[in-house]
N, C-alpha and C positions, 0 to 999 in steps of 0.2 A: 433695652429694655432689661435683658438677667443682669446688666453692671451694675443699675437704678434698686432693685430692687435685690442683691447685695449687700447693696450701701445701707439702701432703708433700716433691713433686717440687723446694719452692724451697731445701726445710728441709736432704737428700738434695746436693742442687750444695752448697748454701753449707757441708756436711759433708764433702762431698769435697772444695772448694778448698779445707780448713782443712788436708788432711790431707796433698792434693797436688794443686797445681795444675794441674800439666800432667798429669796423670792425670783429670782430669775435664776440661780441656779435650780428650781427644783420646774419652771414653766422651763427649761432646754428642754432636762432630764427629761420632764413628761413628754413633751415635741416627738424625741428621740428616741421613745420606747413605745407611743404610739405609731412614729414611724416606720418601724422596725417594722410591726405587728400589723400595720397594713400591709408595707412589703411581701412580706409573710404572707397574710392572707387572699392576695391578688393571682400569687404566683400558684399557689394553690386552687380558688379559681380559677385560673388561665388551664391548668394541667385537666383540672374536672373537667370542664370543657371542650377543649380539646377529644378525650376520653369520650365524651360523648356524641360528640360529634361522626367518632371514628363510628362506635354501635351504631346511630344515624345509618351512615352509608351500609353498613353489612346488610342493615332493617331494608334497606329501600333497594339493593343490590336482589337478596332473596325477597322480596315481593313481586319484582320483575320480572325475576326465572317462573313465578311461579302464577304471574298473572300470563306470562306469555305458553306457559305450558299450557293454558287453564283456555286460551286458544289453537293452540293444537289440539290439544283431545276434541273439544266443539268445534274443527274441521274435520277428525275423526270420526264422528258421531253422524254427524250429514254424509259422510260420505255414500250411502246406504241412499239417502235422497237424490242428487247429485246421481249416480246410477240409474233411477230412475228418471228423471226429468230427461236421461238423453238417451 
């Protein structure tokens, strides 16, 4: 599949070059510049996504600790009621 795509790209470039070499050069340069920009954008987006995941993990850790502490506080708040029941 990859070989066939490569052959098609080469054939298209040859046909375009026969029609207009200037237009072919502009198209190839445009594709190269766009591809480079997209790769840079993808890398930055990937790194930002990783950073967001780490921040979310930190928030989850803090919230889990706070919730477990609330349960502990509630248990101690009800200690007097438990003593009365006993």
